[in-house]
C-alpha positions as CSV (number, residue, x, y, z in Angstrom):
1,M,2.5,-14.1,-16.2
2,P,0.3,-17.0,-14.9
3,F,-2.5,-14.3,-14.2
4,S,-2.9,-13.2,-17.8
5,T,-4.0,-16.7,-18.9
6,L,-6.9,-16.4,-16.4
7,G,-7.5,-13.3,-18.3
8,A,-6.5,-10.9,-15.8
9,D,-4.6,-7.6,-16.3
10,T,-0.7,-7.8,-15.9
11,Y,2.1,-5.3,-15.6
12,P,5.8,-6.1,-16.1
13,V,7.3,-3.6,-14.8
14,G,10.8,-4.3,-15.8
15,Y,14.0,-4.7,-12.9
16,T,14.9,-0.7,-12.3
17,T,13.5,1.0,-9.4
18,E,12.5,3.7,-11.9
19,E,10.5,1.0,-13.9
20,I,8.9,-0.3,-10.9
21,L,7.8,3.0,-9.1
22,E,6.3,3.6,-12.5
23,G,4.3,0.3,-13.0
24,A,2.8,1.1,-9.3
25,K,1.9,4.5,-10.0
26,K,0.1,3.2,-13.2
27,I,-1.4,0.8,-11.9
28,I,-2.8,2.9,-8.6
29,S,-3.9,5.4,-11.4
30,D,-6.2,2.8,-13.3
31,K,-8.2,2.2,-10.1
32,Y,-7.9,-1.4,-9.5
33,A,-9.9,-3.5,-7.0
34,L,-7.5,-6.1,-6.1
35,V,-3.5,-5.9,-6.6
36,V,-1.3,-8.9,-6.8
37,V,2.4,-8.1,-6.3
38,A,5.4,-10.3,-7.0
39,E,7.6,-10.5,-3.8
40,N,10.1,-9.9,-5.7
41,I,9.2,-5.9,-6.3
42,A,7.1,-5.9,-3.5
43,P,10.0,-3.6,-1.1
44,T,10.4,-1.4,-4.2
45,A,6.7,-0.5,-4.9
46,E,5.9,-0.6,-1.3
47,Q,6.7,3.1,-1.2
48,V,3.7,3.8,-3.9
49,F,1.4,1.8,-2.6
50,S,1.9,2.4,1.2
51,S,-0.3,5.6,0.8
52,V,-3.4,3.3,-0.3
53,M,-2.5,0.7,1.9
54,K,-5.1,1.8,4.4
55,S,-8.0,1.9,2.3
56,P,-10.9,-0.3,1.2
57,T,-9.7,-0.5,-2.4
58,P,-7.3,-1.5,-3.4
59,C,-6.5,-4.6,-1.9
60,I,-2.7,-5.2,-2.1
61,I,-1.8,-8.9,-1.8
62,V,2.0,-9.9,-2.1
63,V,2.8,-13.4,-3.3
64,P,6.0,-15.3,-3.1
65,F,8.0,-15.2,-6.4
66,T,9.3,-18.1,-8.7
67,T,12.8,-17.7,-6.3
68,E,13.5,-18.4,-2.5
69,S,11.0,-16.5,-0.4
70,S,12.6,-13.7,1.7
71,G,9.2,-13.7,4.1
72,F,8.4,-10.1,2.4
73,A,4.9,-11.6,1.5
74,T,3.9,-13.3,4.7
75,R,4.8,-10.3,6.8
76,A,3.1,-8.3,4.1
77,L,0.0,-10.8,4.2
78,G,0.1,-10.4,8.1
79,E,-0.5,-6.8,7.9
80,T,-3.3,-7.2,5.4
81,L,-5.0,-9.4,7.9
82,K,-4.2,-7.3,10.7
83,I,-6.2,-4.3,9.4
84,A,-8.8,-6.4,8.1
85,T,-9.4,-8.4,11.6
86,G,-7.7,-6.3,14.0
87,I,-5.0,-8.9,14.8
88,N,-2.4,-10.5,12.9
89,I,-3.2,-14.1,13.1
90,L,0.1,-15.1,11.3
91,Q,2.0,-14.0,14.1
92,N,3.7,-16.2,16.1
93,S,2.6,-15.8,19.7
């Protein structure tokens, strides 16, 4: 919850698939411009967020969690950069 100390709205979503999906739907319905998602829940929330991923808003950014990264955040960032620039600048050539 480090973002809450900066005054950002935060949504702890729980651990079950149902809780994560419910939280993701609530966040999308609240019409935020920027959504930062922890890497450990992003794969589950992806089915909700995928419906708005190509829209200008919300911009959905996946960040590594406090545990070891699974690489999901890097792949998600690469896809976001590809949408924004037309190329995935993080992809190894």
